[in-house]
Structure formats: C-alpha cells, structure tokens
C-alpha positions, 0 to 999 in steps of 0.5 A: 502469515509471514514466511520464514526466509531462513535457508533450509536445513532439511531435505524435505524443504528442498523445492528447487532440486538442489539436494543432489548437488548439495549431497555431492558437495558434502560427500566430496568434502568427506572424500578429500584425502589430501593433507594440505589445506583446501579452499572451496568457494561456492558462487551465487547471487544474493538469494540464490540459495547458497546458504541452503546448499551449505546447510544440506551439505553439512547435513550430509557430512553430519549424517555420514557413517565415515569414521574420519568425517571432518569436524564442522565449524562455522565462523560468522564474521557478521557477529564481529562486524565493525570490530577490530581483531578479526584474526583473534576472533577467528581463532578464538571461535575455532578454539571454542568449537573444538572444545565443544565438539571434542573431548580429546586431550589433543583437541583441548591442547590444540584449542589452547595453542590457537588462542595463544596464536591468536594473540601473537597473530595480531602482534604487529598491528596494521599500518592503519592501526599504528597510524591511529595509535600514533596520532591519538597518542600525540594528541593526548600528549599534546593536550596533557602538556598544554593542560600541565603548563597551564596548571603551573602558570596558574599556580605561580600566579595565584596558588589560592585559586582552588576553583581553577585547579578543580576545573583543570583536574576535571578537564584532565579526567575528561581527556583521560576518558577520551583517550581510554581506547587509545591507551588500551590499544597501546597497553594491549600492544606491549602485552603481546610483545611481552608474551612474544618474548617467550615464543615466536609467532612462527614457532607457534604456527609450526606447533599448530601445524604439527598438531593438525597434521597428526589429527585424524579428522579434518576441520571444515571451516564454513564462512558464509555470506562474505558478500554481505560484509563491508568492502573493508571486512571482505578484504580482512576475511580474505587476508585472514584466509590467505595467511592461514591457508597453509594449515594442514587438514583444514578445509575452508568452504566460502560462499559469496557473490563473486562480482560483489567480492571482486569489486570490494577487493579492487577498492584496494589499490593495485589489486585485481579482484579476480586474480586475488580470488583465484590465488586463494580459492582452489576449487569453485562451484557455481550455484546450480541454475534454477529454471524460471519454471521452478520459480513460477511454480513456487510463486503459484503455490504461494499465491494459491495458498494466500488466495485460498485464505481470502473471502469466498467472494474473491473467487468471482473477481479472479478471472483466469484469462486476465491473470494469465495476461497480467503474469505474462505481460511483465509480472513474471520478470520481477521474480528471479529466485526463491527469496524474491518469492518468499519476500513477496508472499509474506508482504502480499499475505499481510497486505491482503489481510488489510483488504478483507473483512467478513466475506468481502474483499476490497480489491481485485485480487489480480490487480492487487497482486500486480501492484504489490509486486511493484511496491515490493520490487520497484518501490520508487515507481510505486511512490510515483504512481500513488499520487497520480491517479488522474495520470493512470485512470483518466479517460481524457485524451490528454493528461489534465487537458494537455496535449496527447503526448504529455501523458505518455511522456510523463509515464515513460519518465517515471518508468525510466527511473526503474532498473533497466531490466524492469522498464519494459516489463513495467510498461507492459504491466501498466498497459494491462492494468490500465486500459486507459494507459494502453490506449495512450501508448497505442493511439496517443489517447485513451481508447476507453471512456467513462462508460467502462467505469460501472464494470470496472467498479464492480470488478474492483479494478485499480483502473476505476477512479473510485478504487485507485486510492484503495490500492495505495492507502490500504484503506477500504474505499481509499478513505474512511469517508468513502464506502468500502466493499464490505459496506456495499456487500452488506447492502447487497446481502439484504437487498431482498429484505425490505425492512433490513435494507431500509434500516441499513440505508437509514444508517448511511443517511446518518453517516452522510454517506447515502450518495456514495451508497447510491453511486455504488448501487448503480454498479450492480443494477445490471447484475441479476446475481446481485439484485434479482428481480424478486428484490425490485419492490424491496429496492423501490419501496426503500428508496421511496421511504427515505426520499424525504430524508435525502440530501437536498443539495447537489455536491457540485455543479456537475454532481447528480442530486440524490433524487436523480440517483434514486430515479436512475437506480429504479429505471435501470432495474425496472427496464430489465422487466419486459412486462411493464405491468409488473413495474406498474404493480411495483410502483403502485404498491410502493407508492401506497405504502410509502412513508416518504412523499417526494420519491413516488411523486418524482418518479411518477412525474418522470414517467408522466413526462415521457408519456406527454412526449409520446415516448412510450418505448422508454416508459417503464409502465403502460401509458394507460396506467399513468393516471392511476399512479398519479391518483395514488400520488395525489392520495399520498399528498393529501395524506401528508397535508392532513398530517401537516407535513406537506409544507415542511417537505424539502421539495414542497414546490415540486410536489405542489406543481404535481398536485396542481397538474394532476388534480383537475380541481382547485383543492391545491389553491384552497391549500395555498390560500389557507397557508398564506392567510397570515403574514408569517405563513406568506413569508414561509411560503415564498421561502419555498421559491428560493433556489440556488444556481451555480455561476462559473466565471472564466478563470475560476476553478470552482463555481459560485452558488447564487441564491435567487427567487423563482418569481415566475413559479410563485406567480403560478400559485399567487398574485405577485403584485398582491404578495409584493404589497403585503411584503412591503407592509411587513417591512414597513411595520419593522416587526419581528416578522421582518427582523426574523426574515430580513434577508429573504424579504429584502432579497424578494423586494430588491430583485422584484421585476429585475429577473424575468427569465427565471426558470420554473420547475 
C-alpha cells in the first residue's frame, strides 16, 4: 500500500528520463585523468531526484570495464549529526571503506595513516570548543574549591559530624559525574598533543598525499543531502572539504539545494554563500528539469493503479469531465516533483482504504483526491476547512445569515494563510468542488439551492452537507450514528426482494437509524438503475408493514416525520408510472397483505385529499378507484380491532378519523362507546387526543415542546360535557385511576374551555 520513496538504484525504475544524464556523469568521473583533487556539485531542490541521479551514476561506475575506475566511498554526515569530531568520523569512515573494498597492502597502510591523521586533524579545537572547555573547567574548579573549603570548615567545627561529611562526599561525586564530558574533552586534547610530538600534522598530510598520488585508482567520495543538515553542520562539512581539497586523486561529489546551503553559510558573519561555494566547487551541474507533463503522467499512473483497487461501484462516480475540470482548475499545481507524487499516492491509497467496504465506496473519488491533495500539501487550510461545513456547503446567500460579502471574505482569509504560489490554485479548486462557493465568488451569493442536494447526495459529493464530514473524519457518514454508503448499498442491493428488504429495514429500526435510511432512499427514487419499477411493490409493501413501528415524533420543528418521509418515497416512485392502474394494483395488494395499519391508511388518505380537491392530475391512482382502496383500508382497520390492536396504535386518532370518514355507518361509534364504557377506558381514550406543538419565542435558539388537548377532535367522537363530568368524578374519588393519571386528568380539566382554537386532525 505504501510507496517506497527511496531514491532509485536501477535503470528500470527511471521514470523521469534521467538515465542518460546520470550515466554521462558517471562516465565523466571515470574519464577524469587529472591528478589534483576535484570537487563536483549536483544542484537541485528537495525531492528533485538528486540521490537517484547519484545512484545511477554510481551504477555506471561500478559496471564500467575500465581498469582504473575510482573507488567509490559514501560519507553520510547524517549518521553523525549532532556529534562533535566530524573530521575524525570523516577520515575513519574513509579508512574503513578502503579496508573493506581493497585488500592491497598499500590501501591498508593508507587507512592507518588516515586514522592517525584524523586524530591529529582535531589537535587544535575550534575556538568555540576551547571556550566551552575553559568555561566548564572554571565552573568545576570553582565548585570543587567551594566544596573543599566547606568540608574543612565543617571538620574544624565538629569532626564528629559524619553525616555531613557523607553528604559532602556525595555532592562531590555528583559534580564529578556532571563534569565527566568536560574532563574527557580535556584528556582527549592532551592525548592528541602527546601523539603530535612524534609527528607533525603537515608531515602526516604530506605522507598521505604521496600515497594517494602513487595510487592508480582515484577515490570518489560522495556526500549527499547536505542541505538536510543544520546550518552549523553544513558549515562543518564545507570547512572539512575546503581544508582537504588538496588531496590528489580524490574526487568529491556533493549534492544539495544551492539556495539552502547558501543561506546556511551566510549565517556565519562576513561570509557570502555563493562566493564560498564557488571557491570550493570546481564543476557544477543542475539536476535536469522535468516537464510538468512527466509529473502528470506519473500522477495519473498512480491514480489509475489506486482507483483500480476500489470497489466497482466507484467507476460510476468518477466522471471524466468533472475530473478534468478539477485537475486543471488547480489540482495540478500541487505536484512539483516525483517525491510529491509518491508521498501523495501513499497517503491517498491508505485513506481510500478507510472509505471502502465490500463493494461500496463512501466518497466521490474525484472529490476525495482533491481534498486529500489539500490535506497533504496544505494541511493548515485543510484544518481550516474541516470545522466549517456551513461556510462551504450552505446554499444561503450569506454565511449563517450574514451579509453577502462576509462568506467570501472568510474563505479568502483562510486562503491567504497558504503559500502564495498555491492561493489562486486553491481558490479555483474550491470553486469546482463547491458550486455554492463558486456562486459566492461570482455573484456574491450561492447560485445553487438545496434542490441540488439529492443529486449531490447520490454522487457522494463533498458539497452535499450530508457527506462533508466524511471527507474529514474518514468515518462513513461522518459519524458512527450516521448512515454509511455501504449500508445504503446493502438496502439498494435487495430492494426487489421484499422479505430481505423488510428484514434490513427492521434492523435499522432497532438501531434507531430508520429516518436516516428514509432520507437516503429519497436520493435514489428517480434512479431506475437503483430502484427499478419491478421493485415498487416490494418497497411499498415494506413501508406499509413497518409503518406502525416508525418513530412517532419529529426530531425538531422543521424535520419531516417518518410517516411523511415514507409517503414521499412512495409518491416519488409511483409517479414514474404513466399507467395509474398499475399503482392502484400496487396499493391494493400492499394494503391487503400489510402487517401494519397506519401506512396504508395514511397514504390512501393523502390520495383521497387530492381527489376531494379535484387534483386528479397529481393523483397516483385513478380517481374512480379511491373507494375500493378505502374499503381495503376499512377491512384492515376491522382486522386490527378484532385483534385488539387498534387503540394501541400510535396513530389511533388519525385512523379513527379515517374510519368515521370512509365507513358510512356507525360501527366506529359503537367501538368508541365500547372502549369508553368504564372509567379506565375513558382515560385511556382521551390520552389519544394529547398532542405536542412547538413554541418558538423570539431570541430562543430552539423551540419548546408544549403538550395540549385537542378538545375539538375529542368532541367529534364523544360529548365533551359528559366526558368532563366523568373526569371530575374520577378526580373527586381520588382513586388509583386518578393517582395513576393525575397529570393527564388535571391538564384536561385545567384547560377545558380555555383553548377553543385547537386544530383538529
């Protein structure tokens, strides 16, 4: 899954056409016949492929048939980063490599000379090192003197205080431990001075020069990635090369970003970085420019590979024209070199793995590629976006009700924190990703309304409020409580199998996610490929069967109830049938077989209202078939009454209204008289006429739920005055029927006659 970002070492891996340049570099080094030392520099930005070029050049050298090809030694200053004695490490590493790569007696002798020279090379420490040694020595001597004086004072005062003496001894040991490094530095310094009495540094160096001059093969010392060192370490490396650039038959091949190294060198007072480099480097090359087309080709190859591993369903979401617009609007500007491509591809492939399950993908692939690009290359703006869903997805003219300019200003302020070269690209990319934002920039307000949401939802676009969070949480649906695309697909896959569909709907009922299921189902009601006409009966039958188990309450003032959501799904599906008689048969069959009551009653009621208002064109069924469907509902009501399941229905009052309206007889009245004969039955009956309304006061952020009695509706079925007298008697008796239902009875009596304008059903 993760792409290896190591520099290439084999010509078969060259994807940027650097092979010819690299081989010529290697051949030029082989052909160098000069005796004097040579310093070659390879310049290039981070990630431009300098290390790959060096590896390919080294391959050319190692595979050369030339007899006197150079001995290649790599020195990696990173291994000794943060350590002192870089000079010693340098010569020790060269000595080791000479011993490893050569068995000749002369090279072994040369290695010994280099080790000895490395010790003498550091004979005179830098002024900074001397200063630190002197400073620490003074501190150590001062502390020790203070401690010794204190010991003598204590001893003369009271020799018997052994505890104090032990404390002082311990204190001195701590001091010695603290000063260990300083003492070692001093000892090392004097050891080198002792060795130096036997031979001078210059004589050692002359000896090494003579040995190198007699050596047939040159030594190529490669020092890569100098620009990754700290400024102090960069200066140390260049000082090392400068001092030892007079070794004959030695070639240095350095690679670094020239701008970075120049700035590091110029931190030292009085140094001009460019001049300093030019005094040391004799031959320099710039890494060959890679055209944007090649970077694009590499990116597309990686994207093709990653997309091929996604579920098959993702192909329908990858729209080529949209992808082309996203890429050319600004996405391409984020990719400057092959390292950017590799880094991005590894990240994208992993993130996509979190967004796939089974044959489902949770995001639009094009949008996800764009957002992942922002995350990898502009992380600060990605963090700016992730908590501002309303800023990017709202279809309001202003941002959260503000003036039309505020929303644009807020987005532009976030963009300004990006590097200057990415600001315009990011803005153009956002305008493609979020049509709402495009309108804000063009007209000062969103040119796309919420009527676009169903299409965006289906396409899993980031501009759809439902999907925005998924792109940042990497959790399907944006939250564990939301519905994932995998769950949506699991429904659509069985939409024609009524038993399987009902089973899965009941599972979502148990999880408390049924309304989220109904919301997402609406996104697909116009898609024949997802819900074919042959599945209509299956869907209607399922919705009828579960209707009595649906949540009774709306989630908020402006939320659709589950019953209305089901009715919308049925309407959106069946309106696709030109032949209304087909819809009649679906309704009749589903009603007769329904294990739920309110579903068929509610939907036939909606059709009846259209017929009463002479809106035949908007009806799903022939108007002359209404009576037959109403009779089918009445038969279902009687079936529930006989099973003693009618009054317990959560929509008992609405069903009772339809019974009275469609029956044409007094059978409903007989039923009401029967269930209200005794006082417990009466109290249970009036409970059905309690309803909740939302009250919203100016200044409040949320509405309040207010419980009320629908006295007007109650009066349709029973005499209100008679009910009032019976309820008053129940209260005065103060029996269990009152104490168990005190809140309801008191509410009924306290508000009786005070609220005449209560809405009926």
